[in-house]
PDB file of N, CA, C and O in Angstrom, chain B, residues numbered from 101:
ATOM      1  N   MET B 101      -5.059 -12.212 -33.881  1.00  0.00           N
ATOM      2  CA  MET B 101      -5.684 -11.174 -33.122  1.00  0.00           C
ATOM      3  C   MET B 101      -5.347  -9.894 -33.585  1.00  0.00           C
ATOM      4  O   MET B 101      -4.332  -9.830 -34.279  1.00  0.00           O
ATOM      5  N   THR B 102      -6.057  -8.713 -33.327  1.00  0.00           N
ATOM      6  CA  THR B 102      -6.152  -7.802 -34.470  1.00  0.00           C
ATOM      7  C   THR B 102      -6.140  -6.244 -33.179  1.00  0.00           C
ATOM      8  O   THR B 102      -6.902  -6.073 -32.228  1.00  0.00           O
ATOM      9  N   ASP B 103      -5.161  -5.484 -33.582  1.00  0.00           N
ATOM     10  CA  ASP B 103      -5.476  -4.060 -32.463  1.00  0.00           C
ATOM     11  C   ASP B 103      -7.061  -3.239 -32.021  1.00  0.00           C
ATOM     12  O   ASP B 103      -7.428  -2.564 -31.058  1.00  0.00           O
ATOM     13  N   GLU B 104      -7.834  -3.816 -33.537  1.00  0.00           N
ATOM     14  CA  GLU B 104      -9.312  -3.479 -33.419  1.00  0.00           C
ATOM     15  C   GLU B 104      -9.993  -4.289 -32.497  1.00  0.00           C
ATOM     16  O   GLU B 104     -11.200  -4.133 -32.313  1.00  0.00           O
ATOM     17  N   SER B 105      -9.403  -5.057 -31.957  1.00  0.00           N
ATOM     18  CA  SER B 105     -10.394  -6.580 -31.332  1.00  0.00           C
ATOM     19  C   SER B 105      -9.597  -6.713 -29.843  1.00  0.00           C
ATOM     20  O   SER B 105      -9.816  -7.757 -29.229  1.00  0.00           O
ATOM     21  N   ILE B 106      -8.724  -5.765 -29.248  1.00  0.00           N
ATOM     22  CA  ILE B 106      -8.472  -5.322 -28.264  1.00  0.00           C
ATOM     23  C   ILE B 106      -9.542  -4.302 -27.128  1.00  0.00           C
ATOM     24  O   ILE B 106      -9.837  -3.122 -27.319  1.00  0.00           O
ATOM     25  N   LEU B 107      -9.803  -4.825 -26.417  1.00  0.00           N
ATOM     26  CA  LEU B 107     -11.347  -4.204 -25.235  1.00  0.00           C
ATOM     27  C   LEU B 107     -10.708  -3.463 -24.844  1.00  0.00           C
ATOM     28  O   LEU B 107     -11.001  -2.282 -25.028  1.00  0.00           O
ATOM     29  N   SER B 108      -9.575  -3.809 -24.145  1.00  0.00           N
ATOM     30  CA  SER B 108      -9.415  -2.844 -22.659  1.00  0.00           C
ATOM     31  C   SER B 108      -8.247  -2.971 -22.131  1.00  0.00           C
ATOM     32  O   SER B 108      -7.720  -4.043 -22.429  1.00  0.00           O
ATOM     33  N   ALA B 109      -7.328  -1.967 -21.130  1.00  0.00           N
ATOM     34  CA  ALA B 109      -5.784  -3.225 -20.908  1.00  0.00           C
ATOM     35  C   ALA B 109      -5.870  -2.142 -19.801  1.00  0.00           C
ATOM     36  O   ALA B 109      -6.528  -1.103 -19.742  1.00  0.00           O
ATOM     37  N   TRP B 110      -4.909  -2.775 -18.861  1.00  0.00           N
ATOM     38  CA  TRP B 110      -4.852  -2.097 -17.617  1.00  0.00           C
ATOM     39  C   TRP B 110      -3.314  -2.363 -17.391  1.00  0.00           C
ATOM     40  O   TRP B 110      -2.876  -3.214 -18.165  1.00  0.00           O
ATOM     41  N   VAL B 111      -2.212  -1.736 -16.345  1.00  0.00           N
ATOM     42  CA  VAL B 111      -1.145  -1.420 -16.049  1.00  0.00           C
ATOM     43  C   VAL B 111      -0.809  -0.536 -15.194  1.00  0.00           C
ATOM     44  O   VAL B 111      -1.215   0.585 -14.887  1.00  0.00           O
ATOM     45  N   GLY B 112       0.494  -1.648 -14.658  1.00  0.00           N
ATOM     46  CA  GLY B 112       0.798  -0.441 -13.195  1.00  0.00           C
ATOM     47  C   GLY B 112       1.590  -1.328 -12.770  1.00  0.00           C
ATOM     48  O   GLY B 112       1.740  -2.527 -13.007  1.00  0.00           O
ATOM     49  N   PHE B 113       2.229  -0.358 -11.910  1.00  0.00           N
ATOM     50  CA  PHE B 113       3.690  -0.340 -11.115  1.00  0.00           C
ATOM     51  C   PHE B 113       3.503  -1.138  -9.844  1.00  0.00           C
ATOM     52  O   PHE B 113       2.852  -0.618  -8.938  1.00  0.00           O
ATOM     53  N   ARG B 114       3.892  -2.071  -9.721  1.00  0.00           N
ATOM     54  CA  ARG B 114       3.827  -3.110  -7.858  1.00  0.00           C
ATOM     55  C   ARG B 114       4.257  -1.854  -6.476  1.00  0.00           C
ATOM     56  O   ARG B 114       5.467  -1.699  -6.642  1.00  0.00           O
ATOM     57  N   PRO B 115       4.067  -1.452  -5.938  1.00  0.00           N
ATOM     58  CA  PRO B 115       4.654  -0.990  -5.272  1.00  0.00           C
ATOM     59  C   PRO B 115       5.328  -1.105  -3.869  1.00  0.00           C
ATOM     60  O   PRO B 115       5.034  -0.547  -2.812  1.00  0.00           O
ATOM     61  N   LEU B 116       6.541  -2.194  -4.239  1.00  0.00           N
ATOM     62  CA  LEU B 116       7.629  -2.954  -3.002  1.00  0.00           C
ATOM     63  C   LEU B 116       7.884  -1.914  -2.157  1.00  0.00           C
ATOM     64  O   LEU B 116       8.051  -0.727  -2.439  1.00  0.00           O
ATOM     65  N   LEU B 117       7.906  -2.721  -0.584  1.00  0.00           N
ATOM     66  CA  LEU B 117       8.687  -2.022   0.082  1.00  0.00           C
ATOM     67  C   LEU B 117      10.028  -2.459   0.101  1.00  0.00           C
ATOM     68  O   LEU B 117      10.432  -3.526   0.563  1.00  0.00           O
ATOM     69  N   ALA B 118      10.796  -1.426  -0.512  1.00  0.00           N
ATOM     70  CA  ALA B 118      12.351  -2.383  -0.643  1.00  0.00           C
ATOM     71  C   ALA B 118      13.351  -2.577   0.772  1.00  0.00           C
ATOM     72  O   ALA B 118      13.160  -2.102   1.891  1.00  0.00           O
ATOM     73  N   LYS B 119      14.133  -3.183   0.438  1.00  0.00           N
ATOM     74  CA  LYS B 119      14.907  -3.469   1.925  1.00  0.00           C
ATOM     75  C   LYS B 119      16.360  -3.528   0.886  1.00  0.00           C
ATOM     76  O   LYS B 119      16.471  -3.909  -0.279  1.00  0.00           O
ATOM     77  N   GLN B 120      17.570  -2.881   2.025  1.00  0.00           N
ATOM     78  CA  GLN B 120      18.520  -2.285   1.594  1.00  0.00           C
ATOM     79  C   GLN B 120      19.568  -3.428   0.938  1.00  0.00           C
ATOM     80  O   GLN B 120      20.479  -3.370   0.112  1.00  0.00           O
ATOM     81  N   ASP B 121      19.032  -4.371   1.646  1.00  0.00           N
ATOM     82  CA  ASP B 121      19.855  -5.892   1.078  1.00  0.00           C
ATOM     83  C   ASP B 121      19.657  -6.667   0.234  1.00  0.00           C
ATOM     84  O   ASP B 121      20.380  -7.581  -0.163  1.00  0.00           O
ATOM     85  N   ALA B 122      18.123  -6.180  -0.273  1.00  0.00           N
ATOM     86  CA  ALA B 122      17.446  -7.282  -1.794  1.00  0.00           C
ATOM     87  C   ALA B 122      18.123  -7.157  -3.327  1.00  0.00           C
ATOM     88  O   ALA B 122      18.406  -6.159  -3.991  1.00  0.00           O
ATOM     89  N   LYS B 123      18.231  -8.273  -3.546  1.00  0.00           N
ATOM     90  CA  LYS B 123      18.924  -8.839  -4.472  1.00  0.00           C
ATOM     91  C   LYS B 123      18.225  -8.547  -5.506  1.00  0.00           C
ATOM     92  O   LYS B 123      18.959  -8.104  -6.389  1.00  0.00           O
ATOM     93  N   ASN B 124      16.898  -8.600  -5.876  1.00  0.00           N
ATOM     94  CA  ASN B 124      15.699  -8.528  -7.070  1.00  0.00           C
ATOM     95  C   ASN B 124      14.686  -8.542  -6.263  1.00  0.00           C
ATOM     96  O   ASN B 124      14.589  -9.015  -5.130  1.00  0.00           O
ATOM     97  N   THR B 125      13.730  -7.844  -7.092  1.00  0.00           N
ATOM     98  CA  THR B 125      12.481  -7.762  -6.633  1.00  0.00           C
ATOM     99  C   THR B 125      11.760  -9.044  -5.950  1.00  0.00           C
ATOM    100  O   THR B 125      11.080  -8.837  -4.945  1.00  0.00           O
ATOM    101  N   ALA B 126      11.884 -10.374  -6.463  1.00  0.00           N
ATOM    102  CA  ALA B 126      11.290 -11.749  -6.440  1.00  0.00           C
ATOM    103  C   ALA B 126      11.472 -11.484  -4.682  1.00  0.00           C
ATOM    104  O   ALA B 126      10.686 -11.853  -3.809  1.00  0.00           O
ATOM    105  N   SER B 127      12.781 -10.719  -4.504  1.00  0.00           N
ATOM    106  CA  SER B 127      12.527 -11.135  -2.702  1.00  0.00           C
ATOM    107  C   SER B 127      12.046 -10.145  -1.778  1.00  0.00           C
ATOM    108  O   SER B 127      12.193 -10.124  -0.556  1.00  0.00           O
ATOM    109  N   LEU B 128      11.431  -9.296  -2.552  1.00  0.00           N
ATOM    110  CA  LEU B 128      11.157  -8.067  -1.523  1.00  0.00           C
ATOM    111  C   LEU B 128       9.673  -8.905  -1.170  1.00  0.00           C
ATOM    112  O   LEU B 128       9.339  -9.803  -1.943  1.00  0.00           O
ATOM    113  N   PRO B 129       8.820  -8.585  -0.002  1.00  0.00           N
ATOM    114  CA  PRO B 129       7.846  -8.518   0.683  1.00  0.00           C
ATOM    115  C   PRO B 129       6.339  -7.675  -0.315  1.00  0.00           C
ATOM    116  O   PRO B 129       6.303  -6.566  -0.848  1.00  0.00           O
ATOM    117  N   ARG B 130       5.359  -8.670  -0.242  1.00  0.00           N
ATOM    118  CA  ARG B 130       3.784  -7.727  -0.741  1.00  0.00           C
ATOM    119  C   ARG B 130       3.408  -7.678   0.033  1.00  0.00           C
ATOM    120  O   ARG B 130       2.196  -7.493  -0.071  1.00  0.00           O
ATOM    121  N   GLY B 131       3.960  -7.779   1.590  1.00  0.00           N
ATOM    122  CA  GLY B 131       3.006  -7.069   2.573  1.00  0.00           C
ATOM    123  C   GLY B 131       2.589  -5.152   2.439  1.00  0.00           C
ATOM    124  O   GLY B 131       2.907  -4.329   1.580  1.00  0.00           O
ATOM    125  N   HIS B 132       2.149  -5.082   3.121  1.00  0.00           N
ATOM    126  CA  HIS B 132       1.533  -3.473   3.034  1.00  0.00           C
ATOM    127  C   HIS B 132       2.425  -3.133   4.832  1.00  0.00           C
ATOM    128  O   HIS B 132       2.834  -3.975   5.632  1.00  0.00           O
ATOM    129  N   VAL B 133       2.449  -2.047   4.906  1.00  0.00           N
ATOM    130  CA  VAL B 133       2.681  -1.075   6.292  1.00  0.00           C
ATOM    131  C   VAL B 133       2.274   0.583   6.405  1.00  0.00           C
ATOM    132  O   VAL B 133       2.720   1.557   5.799  1.00  0.00           O
ATOM    133  N   VAL B 134       1.059   0.434   7.620  1.00  0.00           N
ATOM    134  CA  VAL B 134       0.628   1.589   7.324  1.00  0.00           C
ATOM    135  C   VAL B 134       1.785   2.537   8.434  1.00  0.00           C
ATOM    136  O   VAL B 134       2.503   1.937   9.234  1.00  0.00           O
ATOM    137  N   THR B 135       1.797   4.133   8.298  1.00  0.00           N
ATOM    138  CA  THR B 135       2.547   4.678   9.489  1.00  0.00           C
ATOM    139  C   THR B 135       1.941   6.345   8.801  1.00  0.00           C
ATOM    140  O   THR B 135       1.316   6.582   7.768  1.00  0.00           O
ATOM    141  N   HIS B 136       2.612   7.561  10.233  1.00  0.00           N
ATOM    142  CA  HIS B 136       1.619   8.983   9.638  1.00  0.00           C
ATOM    143  C   HIS B 136       3.630   9.413   9.536  1.00  0.00           C
ATOM    144  O   HIS B 136       4.721   8.848   9.604  1.00  0.00           O
ATOM    145  N   SER B 137       3.191  10.398   9.393  1.00  0.00           N
ATOM    146  CA  SER B 137       4.853  11.479   8.843  1.00  0.00           C
ATOM    147  C   SER B 137       4.161  11.980  10.488  1.00  0.00           C
ATOM    148  O   SER B 137       3.307  11.584  11.282  1.00  0.00           O
ATOM    149  N   PRO B 138       5.197  13.133  10.344  1.00  0.00           N
ATOM    150  CA  PRO B 138       5.581  14.028  11.632  1.00  0.00           C
ATOM    151  C   PRO B 138       3.837  15.152  11.430  1.00  0.00           C
ATOM    152  O   PRO B 138       3.273  15.663  12.397  1.00  0.00           O
ATOM    153  N   SER B 139       3.459  15.242  10.315  1.00  0.00           N
ATOM    154  CA  SER B 139       2.094  16.476  10.349  1.00  0.00           C
ATOM    155  C   SER B 139       1.025  15.862  10.724  1.00  0.00           C
ATOM    156  O   SER B 139       0.012  16.554  10.827  1.00  0.00           O
ATOM    157  N   GLN B 140       0.916  14.124  11.092  1.00  0.00           N
ATOM    158  CA  GLN B 140      -0.202  12.786  10.456  1.00  0.00           C
ATOM    159  C   GLN B 140      -0.575  12.834   9.704  1.00  0.00           C
ATOM    160  O   GLN B 140      -1.770  12.540   9.735  1.00  0.00           O
ATOM    161  N   LEU B 141      -0.010  13.219   8.354  1.00  0.00           N
ATOM    162  CA  LEU B 141      -0.549  12.333   7.275  1.00  0.00           C
ATOM    163  C   LEU B 141      -0.369  10.684   7.550  1.00  0.00           C
ATOM    164  O   LEU B 141       0.690  10.109   7.802  1.00  0.00           O
ATOM    165  N   VAL B 142      -1.478  10.193   7.451  1.00  0.00           N
ATOM    166  CA  VAL B 142      -1.733   8.472   6.993  1.00  0.00           C
ATOM    167  C   VAL B 142      -0.951   7.844   5.967  1.00  0.00           C
ATOM    168  O   VAL B 142      -1.756   7.520   5.094  1.00  0.00           O
ATOM    169  N   ASN B 143       0.335   7.471   5.591  1.00  0.00           N
ATOM    170  CA  ASN B 143       0.567   6.781   4.797  1.00  0.00           C
ATOM    171  C   ASN B 143       0.351   5.201   4.424  1.00  0.00           C
ATOM    172  O   ASN B 143      -0.065   4.499   5.346  1.00  0.00           O
ATOM    173  N   ILE B 144       0.496   4.827   3.668  1.00  0.00           N
ATOM    174  CA  ILE B 144       0.141   3.279   3.289  1.00  0.00           C
ATOM    175  C   ILE B 144       1.097   3.126   2.177  1.00  0.00           C
ATOM    176  O   ILE B 144       1.039   3.662   1.071  1.00  0.00           O
ATOM    177  N   LEU B 145       2.405   1.929   2.854  1.00  0.00           N
ATOM    178  CA  LEU B 145       3.108   1.801   1.671  1.00  0.00           C
ATOM    179  C   LEU B 145       2.530   0.345   1.037  1.00  0.00           C
ATOM    180  O   LEU B 145       1.491  -0.174   1.444  1.00  0.00           O
ATOM    181  N   GLY B 146       3.447  -0.270  -0.111  1.00  0.00           N
ATOM    182  CA  GLY B 146       3.690  -1.734  -0.655  1.00  0.00           C
ATOM    183  C   GLY B 146       1.962  -2.045  -0.242  1.00  0.00           C
ATOM    184  O   GLY B 146       1.092  -1.208   0.000  1.00  0.00           O
ATOM    185  N   GLY B 147       1.874  -3.284  -0.261  1.00  0.00           N
ATOM    186  CA  GLY B 147       0.695  -3.749  -0.677  1.00  0.00           C
ATOM    187  C   GLY B 147       0.701  -4.620  -1.698  1.00  0.00           C
ATOM    188  O   GLY B 147       1.640  -5.163  -2.280  1.00  0.00           O
ATOM    189  N   LYS B 148      -1.218  -4.730  -1.939  1.00  0.00           N
ATOM    190  CA  LYS B 148      -1.444  -5.592  -3.663  1.00  0.00           C
ATOM    191  C   LYS B 148      -2.525  -5.108  -3.713  1.00  0.00           C
ATOM    192  O   LYS B 148      -3.244  -4.992  -2.721  1.00  0.00           O
ATOM    193  N   TRP B 149      -2.878  -4.691  -5.011  1.00  0.00           N
ATOM    194  CA  TRP B 149      -4.086  -4.790  -5.704  1.00  0.00           C
ATOM    195  C   TRP B 149      -5.035  -5.555  -5.425  1.00  0.00           C
ATOM    196  O   TRP B 149      -6.187  -5.121  -5.468  1.00  0.00           O
ATOM    197  N   THR B 150      -4.793  -6.747  -5.106  1.00  0.00           N
ATOM    198  CA  THR B 150      -5.803  -7.837  -4.891  1.00  0.00           C
ATOM    199  C   THR B 150      -6.383  -7.848  -3.182  1.00  0.00           C
ATOM    200  O   THR B 150      -7.218  -8.618  -2.707  1.00  0.00           O
ATOM    201  N   THR B 151      -5.521  -6.559  -2.366  1.00  0.00           N
ATOM    202  CA  THR B 151      -6.126  -6.464  -0.982  1.00  0.00           C
ATOM    203  C   THR B 151      -6.283  -5.497  -0.474  1.00  0.00           C
ATOM    204  O   THR B 151      -6.279  -5.244   0.731  1.00  0.00           O
ATOM    205  N   CYS B 152      -6.488  -4.649  -1.603  1.00  0.00           N
ATOM    206  CA  CYS B 152      -6.844  -2.616  -1.251  1.00  0.00           C
ATOM    207  C   CYS B 152      -8.383  -3.237  -0.197  1.00  0.00           C
ATOM    208  O   CYS B 152      -8.175  -2.713   0.897  1.00  0.00           O
ATOM    209  N   ARG B 153      -9.081  -3.668  -0.138  1.00  0.00           N
ATOM    210  CA  ARG B 153      -9.925  -3.382   1.483  1.00  0.00           C
ATOM    211  C   ARG B 153      -8.891  -4.075   2.503  1.00  0.00           C
ATOM    212  O   ARG B 153      -8.684  -3.554   3.599  1.00  0.00           O
ATOM    213  N   ALA B 154      -8.563  -4.680   2.304  1.00  0.00           N
ATOM    214  CA  ALA B 154      -7.838  -5.447   3.765  1.00  0.00           C
ATOM    215  C   ALA B 154      -6.774  -4.117   4.006  1.00  0.00           C
ATOM    216  O   ALA B 154      -6.393  -4.049   5.174  1.00  0.00           O
ATOM    217  N   LEU B 155      -6.141  -2.875   2.955  1.00  0.00           N
ATOM    218  CA  LEU B 155      -5.129  -2.278   3.377  1.00  0.00           C
ATOM    219  C   LEU B 155      -6.086  -1.086   3.891  1.00  0.00           C
ATOM    220  O   LEU B 155      -5.659  -0.302   4.740  1.00  0.00           O
ATOM    221  N   ALA B 156      -7.770  -0.925   3.209  1.00  0.00           N
ATOM    222  CA  ALA B 156      -8.258   0.100   3.813  1.00  0.00           C
ATOM    223  C   ALA B 156      -8.580   0.010   5.002  1.00  0.00           C
ATOM    224  O   ALA B 156      -8.901   0.953   5.725  1.00  0.00           O
ATOM    225  N   GLU B 157      -8.528  -1.003   5.265  1.00  0.00           N
ATOM    226  CA  GLU B 157      -9.378  -1.490   6.717  1.00  0.00           C
ATOM    227  C   GLU B 157      -8.449  -1.086   7.510  1.00  0.00           C
ATOM    228  O   GLU B 157      -8.637  -0.256   8.399  1.00  0.00           O
ATOM    229  N   ASP B 158      -7.175  -1.734   7.216  1.00  0.00           N
ATOM    230  CA  ASP B 158      -5.681  -1.416   8.368  1.00  0.00           C
ATOM    231  C   ASP B 158      -5.412   0.141   8.452  1.00  0.00           C
ATOM    232  O   ASP B 158      -5.002   0.699   9.470  1.00  0.00           O
ATOM    233  N   ALA B 159      -5.824   1.056   6.710  1.00  0.00           N
ATOM    234  CA  ALA B 159      -5.711   2.575   6.674  1.00  0.00           C
ATOM    235  C   ALA B 159      -6.457   3.181   8.094  1.00  0.00           C
ATOM    236  O   ALA B 159      -5.753   3.711   8.953  1.00  0.00           O
ATOM    237  N   VAL B 160      -8.223   3.037   8.302  1.00  0.00           N
ATOM    238  CA  VAL B 160      -8.647   3.814   8.728  1.00  0.00           C
ATOM    239  C   VAL B 160      -8.537   3.153  10.335  1.00  0.00           C
ATOM    240  O   VAL B 160      -8.955   3.798  11.296  1.00  0.00           O
ATOM    241  N   ASP B 161      -7.969   1.899  10.471  1.00  0.00           N
ATOM    242  CA  ASP B 161      -7.903   1.122  11.734  1.00  0.00           C
ATOM    243  C   ASP B 161      -7.040   2.643  12.599  1.00  0.00           C
ATOM    244  O   ASP B 161      -7.301   3.511  13.432  1.00  0.00           O
ATOM    245  N   TYR B 162      -5.966   2.208  11.757  1.00  0.00           N
ATOM    246  CA  TYR B 162      -4.505   3.166  12.335  1.00  0.00           C
ATOM    247  C   TYR B 162      -5.288   4.472  12.951  1.00  0.00           C
ATOM    248  O   TYR B 162      -5.534   4.918  14.072  1.00  0.00           O
ATOM    249  N   THR B 163      -5.543   4.835  11.575  1.00  0.00           N
ATOM    250  CA  THR B 163      -6.149   6.154  11.563  1.00  0.00           C
ATOM    251  C   THR B 163      -7.029   6.715  12.949  1.00  0.00           C
ATOM    252  O   THR B 163      -6.713   7.828  13.370  1.00  0.00           O
ATOM    253  N   ILE B 164      -8.308   5.835  13.775  1.00  0.00           N
ATOM    254  CA  ILE B 164      -9.037   6.176  14.818  1.00  0.00           C
ATOM    255  C   ILE B 164      -7.887   5.525  16.264  1.00  0.00           C
ATOM    256  O   ILE B 164      -7.937   5.939  17.422  1.00  0.00           O
ATOM    257  N   ARG B 165      -7.028   4.545  15.780  1.00  0.00           N
ATOM    258  CA  ARG B 165      -5.798   4.338  16.639  1.00  0.00           C
ATOM    259  C   ARG B 165      -5.004   5.454  17.261  1.00  0.00           C
ATOM    260  O   ARG B 165      -4.497   5.534  18.380  1.00  0.00           O
ATOM    261  N   LEU B 166      -5.025   6.356  16.176  1.00  0.00           N
ATOM    262  CA  LEU B 166      -3.998   7.362  16.106  1.00  0.00           C
ATOM    263  C   LEU B 166      -5.031   8.569  16.657  1.00  0.00           C
ATOM    264  O   LEU B 166      -4.868   8.959  17.813  1.00  0.00           O
ATOM    265  N   ARG B 167      -5.628   8.901  16.194  1.00  0.00           N
ATOM    266  CA  ARG B 167      -6.753  10.082  16.739  1.00  0.00           C
ATOM    267  C   ARG B 167      -6.813   9.947  17.956  1.00  0.00           C
ATOM    268  O   ARG B 167      -6.759  10.919  18.710  1.00  0.00           O
ATOM    269  N   GLN B 168      -6.990   8.160  18.563  1.00  0.00           N
ATOM    270  CA  GLN B 168      -7.116   8.423  19.963  1.00  0.00           C
ATOM    271  C   GLN B 168      -6.015   8.625  20.988  1.00  0.00           C
ATOM    272  O   GLN B 168      -6.166   8.860  22.187  1.00  0.00           O
ATOM    273  N   VAL B 169      -4.855   8.489  20.296  1.00  0.00           N
ATOM    274  CA  VAL B 169      -3.385   8.460  21.277  1.00  0.00           C
ATOM    275  C   VAL B 169      -3.642   9.942  21.331  1.00  0.00           C
ATOM    276  O   VAL B 169      -3.669  10.460  22.448  1.00  0.00           O
ATOM    277  N   ARG B 170      -3.897  10.937  19.913  1.00  0.00           N
ATOM    278  CA  ARG B 170      -3.828  12.065  20.195  1.00  0.00           C
ATOM    279  C   ARG B 170      -4.684  12.922  21.353  1.00  0.00           C
ATOM    280  O   ARG B 170      -4.383  13.890  22.051  1.00  0.00           O
ATOM    281  N   GLU B 171      -5.723  12.222  21.242  1.00  0.00           N
ATOM    282  CA  GLU B 171      -6.698  12.644  21.965  1.00  0.00           C
ATOM    283  C   GLU B 171      -6.194  13.081  23.614  1.00  0.00           C
ATOM    284  O   GLU B 171      -5.913  14.236  23.935  1.00  0.00           O
ATOM    285  N   ALA B 172      -6.146  11.714  24.694  1.00  0.00           N
ATOM    286  CA  ALA B 172      -5.671  11.140  25.281  1.00  0.00           C
ATOM    287  C   ALA B 172      -4.034  11.920  26.126  1.00  0.00           C
ATOM    288  O   ALA B 172      -3.651  11.871  27.295  1.00  0.00           O
ATOM    289  N   HIS B 173      -3.373  12.637  24.782  1.00  0.00           N
ATOM    290  CA  HIS B 173      -2.593  13.806  25.264  1.00  0.00           C
ATOM    291  C   HIS B 173      -2.963  14.733  25.594  1.00  0.00           C
ATOM    292  O   HIS B 173      -2.185  15.611  25.966  1.00  0.00           O
TER     293      HIS B 173
END
């Protein structure tokens, strides 16, 4: 294999949710959490590239519920 034979490459960081007492990254969960900031910005923390559709659906559902709660008050 030579440099000329490489057609493409991809690299990235896995956004893991850290625990204070975690000894290594292998012990960290690979799931995601959807939450919001005081300014109502919806945040998606953690997750995996392969679950991006489920992650997006959870974020949309969370946003809808957040809006419904705001409108009820």
